[in-house]
N, C-alpha and C positions, 0 to 999 in steps of 0.2 A: 723322679720328681712327680708328685701328684698334680692333676690338672688344676686344682685350686692354687697350689703354691706357684705353679708355672704362670697362671693368670696374674697373680699378685706381682710377680717379677716383671711381667710385661707391662702392667700398669705403672709400676715404678719407673721403668725405662721410658715409658711414654711421658710421664710427668717431667722427668729430668730433661728429656729431649726438647719438649715444647718450651720449657722455661729457658733453656740455654739458647734456643733460636730466637726467642722473644727478646732476651737480654742483649743479644749482639747487634740489634737494630736500634737506630735512633729515630726520633720523630721525622727528621729531615729525610731519612731513607724512604719513608712511606708517604711523603708529601704533607706531613702535619707540621704546624708551627712549633718552634721550640719555645718552651716556657721557663727558661732559666735552668738552674741546676736541679737535678733530681736526687732523691735520697738513694735510689737504686738504679743500676744501669739499664739501658734499653727501654723498650716500650712497656706501658702499663697493660694489665690484662684487659681493662675496659677499652683501651685503644685497639687491641687486637680483635676483641669481640665485635666492636663497632665496624671495623674494616672488613671483617669476615661475615658480617650480617647476622650475628646471633646475639643472644642476651648475655650479659656479664655473668650471671649465675651459672648458666649452662656451660659457658666456656671455662669458668673456674672449676666446675666439676670435672670437665675433661682434663684440664691441666693437673688436677689433683689425682688423676688416675681412677676416677670412679667408674663404675660399670654402666656407662651409657652408650647407646648406639649412635653411630654417625653415618651420614650418607656420603656417597662418592662426590656429590656436588659440593658439600661442605668441605671435604678434605681437599678438593681441588682449589677451592677458594682460600682455605687456610694456607695451602702451599704457596699460593701467589702472595698472600699478605706477608708471610714469613720469608719470602724470597728463597725458597728451597730449591736446590739444584736437583737434577734427575735422581741422583743416588739418595738424597735426603727425602725427596718425595716418595720414592719407593719404600724407604724405611718407615715413613709415617704410615703408609697404607698397611704395611706388614704388622706394625704395632697395634693399629686400631681394628683392622679387619682380617688379619692373618692371611692376607693374599696380596699379591702385587697390584698396582693400579692398572686400569685399562689403558692400553697404549693406542694412539691413533694409528690407523692403517696407513702404511707408506708403500706406495706401489712403484717408486723409483728410487734407486740407490746404486752405489758403486761397490763392486766386490773388492774387498781388501786384497792386497798383493799376496799376503801369506796364504790366502785360500787358493789363489792361482798356483802357488808352489805346492800346496797340499795335493791338489788334483793332478799336477804334473807327476808327483811321486806314485800315483795310483795308475801304473802303466797299463796293466791288463784288467782294470776295473773301470767301466764306464761311470763317469761322474759329471754332474752339472749342477749349476746353482740357479734356483728360482727365487723371484720376489713374490710379493703377495698377489700380484696379478698373474703370476705364473709365466712371466717373461723369462726366457732362458738368457741369463746374463753372462755366464761363463761356462766353459766345458773343457774337458781334457781330450787328448787325441783318441782315446778309446771310445768316448762318447761320440766324437765326430764320425768315426768309422761306422758306428751303429745307427746314429740318428741323423747324420748329415746336416747339422745345424748351419754350417758355413754356407750352404746353398739357399738358405731361407732369406727372404727380404728382412732387413733389420726390424722394420715395423711389425712384421708377422712372425718373428722368431719367438713364438709363444706356444707352450706345450698344449694348452687347451685348444688353441686355434688349429695347430697341426693335427691334433687328435681327431678333430671333426671335419677338417676341410682338405687335408693332404692325403691323397690315395696311398702314397708310400708309407705314411705313418699308420694309416688304418691297417695296411697289410702287415706292418711290423708288429703291432699289438694284436696278437692272435691267441685266443678268441677276442675279437674287437669289442663286441657289444658289452660283454660282462666286465671287461677291464675299463671301458669308457664310462660305464655307469659308476663304477667304484671311484674312478678318478674325479668324475664330476661331483660326486658326493663330497669328496675331500676339498675340492675347490669351493664348493658352497660354504663350507665352514671357514674358509679364508675370506670369502666375499663379505661375510657379515662384519668383518673388521674394517672394511673400507667401502661401505655402501655409498658414501658421498664422494668418492674419488671419481672424477669424470672419465679417466681413461679405463678404469675397470668396468664402469657402466657402459661405455662405448663398445668394449669388447663383447659384452653379453648381447647388446643390441645387434651388433654385426653378425654374431654367430646365429642369432635367432632368424636373421634374414636369409642366411645362406645355407643353413642346415636344418631340415625338418626334425631330425632325431634330437638335436640339441634343444630346439624350441619346445618339443613335447616333453622331454625329460626335465628341462629346467622349470617348466610350469608345474610339474608334478610335485615339486618341493620335497623330493626325497633326500634326506640327510643321512641315510644309512647306506643304501646300495649294497650290492653283493660284495662278499669279502673273499679275496684271494690272497692267501698268505705268501704264495710264491708266484710272481708275475711271469708271464710267458712272452717271449719275443720270437718271431719267426725270422731267422737269419738266412738269407739267400745262400744256397749251396750246402747248408747244414740242416735246416729244418727248425722245428720248434725247440727252443732252449729255455729251460726253467731256471729262474734266478731267485736268489734272496735279494731283497731290496729294502732300503731304509731311508728315512728322511731325517737328517741331522740339522738341528738349529745351530747356525754358525754366527748369527747376530740377531738376538731376540728383539732389540729395539728397532732394527730396520727390517725385520721379518725376512731375513735371508736364510734359505734352507739349502743344504747340500743333499742331492739325491745320488745314491750310491747303489750300483748293481754288482752282484757277484754270482757267477754261474754256480749251480749246486755241484759240489764235488763228486757226489755219488751217481751222477748222470753221465752216460757215455757221450752225450752231445757236448758236455762241458769242455773236454779236452780239445775237441774239434773247434769249438768256439774260441778258446784261448789261442790255439795255433793260428786261427783265422785273424784274430786281433793282432797277434805278433807279426804276421805277414804285413799288416797294414801300418803298424807303428814302428817297425824296424827293431823289435825286441827278440831275444832268443826264444825259441819255441819251448812250450811246456813239455816236460818229459814224465810227468806223474802218471 
């Protein structure tokens, strides 16, 4: 399908969507007085336009699917006027801007039970869940053997805090400086989604007070940092182990991510690491 025909279809879908959502509401739903029977159901276009803070002609063009640009502020206002739920709001943004709406940063949330079960199935693969603040919310037995999250104070069970203040974590992430810079760069990209959250701002202020490296690097505003495709962890009794690692989004709306580590198969340390894990979690040793 050509871009022009695709755009025409999108505008048609937008027109039908806005009209259907307008027609399902009554004046009473939006706090307007009822003026007897109406020839057509729902709100009038001029009522929606007035409530959304735009002119009638401009809103009419939008509902007719004409090629006009719209702002995020207007779309949020229109979503409130039409009483759209989260799925409908997302659909409106996709129709008008071809991208989902910005979501407010959430730094506290509960990990679904299914995710706990998933991590439990990853017996020889360290895995843990982070929120937007990088608090470690859940982890499996393999991650506990590597990172010792159980020994952390609940209020300080935060990956960024551990990385800069905990000697054992510094020793684990070897080479530390290169990996710390890369992780800090990733954290900064999460921080911009929650700059008004008091707890994430407090974390940064606390780290600036206690760690000179963090304070210096944070003020440098580096959003790139060095890139390491395969992180390294120094495991006691084994040495430096090279991993593949990925961050999987498990709940986009609540900003929950699953961090997963797998030792590289072609490295001699990998077999020793998996046997070391098996000793700690009570699983049969690897024989590959």
